[in-house]
Residue, then its C-alpha position, 0 to 999 in steps of 0.5 A: x480537477x480531473x475525476x474519472x470513474x472506471x469499472x471493468x470485469x477482472x478476468x483475474x479476480x472473476x468479478x467487477x472492480x472499480x477505481x477512481x482516477x484524479x488528475x491528468x499527469x504526474x506520478x501515479x499514486x496507487x492507493x490501497x484502502x483500509x480493511x473496510x474501505x473501497x475505491x472512494x475512501x480516499x475521496x471520502x476522507x477528504x485526502x484528495x482535497x488535501x492533495x488538490x494543489x499537486x493534482x491540479x499542477x500535474x504533479x500527482x495522479x491518484x489511482x484509488x483502487x478497490x478492495x477485496x480484504x474481506x474476500x481475502x485476508x479478512x475472510x475468516x470463514x475461509x481457510x488461511x491458505x485460501x485467503x492468501x490465494x485470493x490476496x495473491x490474485x488481487x496482487x496479480x490484478x494490480x500487476x497484470x491489469x491495472x498497471x498495463x491499463x495505466x500505461x496504455x491510457x495515461x501519460x508516463x509517470x513513476x508509480x508510487x504504492x501508498x496505503x492506509x492502515x491495512x492498505x499500508x500492508x497491501x502497498x508495502x508488500x506489493x512494493x517490497x515484492x515487486x520493486x521494479x514496478x514502483x519508484x516509492x512506497x508511502x505507508x501510513x499506520x501499517x501492520x507488517x506482520x499479520x501473524x503477531x498478536x498486538x494488544x487486541x489484534x490477534x494473529x490474523x491467521x490463527x496460528x497457520x503458517x507456510x511459505x506463502x505466509x512467510x514470503x508475504x510478511x515483510x518482517x519475515x522475508x526481508x531480513x533473510x533476503x539475499x537475491x541480488x536482482x531483487x535487492x538491487x531493485x529495492x535499493x532504487x526505491x524510497x520508502x516513507x513510513x508514518x505511524x503514531x507513537x501510541x499506535x499498537x503497530x508502531x514497533x512493527x514500523x520501527x522494525x521495518x525501517x531498521x530492516x530496510x536500512x540494514x539492506x541499504x534501502x532508502x527509508x524514513x520513519x516519521x512518528x506522530x503524536x498520539x495514535x494517528x490512525x484515522x482520517x484526520x491524521x492521514x489527511x494532515x500526513x498526505x501533503x507532507x509525504x505523498x508528493x515528491x516535490x514541493x509546489 
């Protein structure tokens, strides 16, 4: 199995960013790690190994992204508006640096946004805001409203709210979305959501699924037993939902 490590200085983020590439061809799976994860988390959790048959067959190519969650949405010493500015800079890094680099250096293939836990928020928000760049969204155990307190998870922004928060909260901006061009692009993608029945964010997954269906976006929701919010569960989910074709 082909494995490549890449690092470059990002002019968008003004810091070095790393990523791992697994595979030589196929759908490009952009993998957003968890809050505390980084570019090698997917490999560390042995999810790469779970997808080995598809990778070696040239059906999947994994692009494991680095993480700046603790510089952005989880930078609690920063003002909320500055945290979102940093988050949006990361989005620009993916749009303006990673995607062009992939197109220039690898064979053609549709892009899929995929994330775990907080990475599912990153993946979903990216895909739903920029659906023309993405063919599918595969989100495991995601939280899709950072302002809503659930169990011991508080409002991540401490009550702060503005237009930037609104337009980066899928459960807020999607219900009122009426832009014909964006809706047309959204209706071309396929969304797969997975969540544990006991996950505190299960209701948010149900809501997102229902909103998408209401907008005529192809969406499927898979509810697993238990909390299913850890590496073992994600490792079992990946072969079921990440590949678009069976071997």
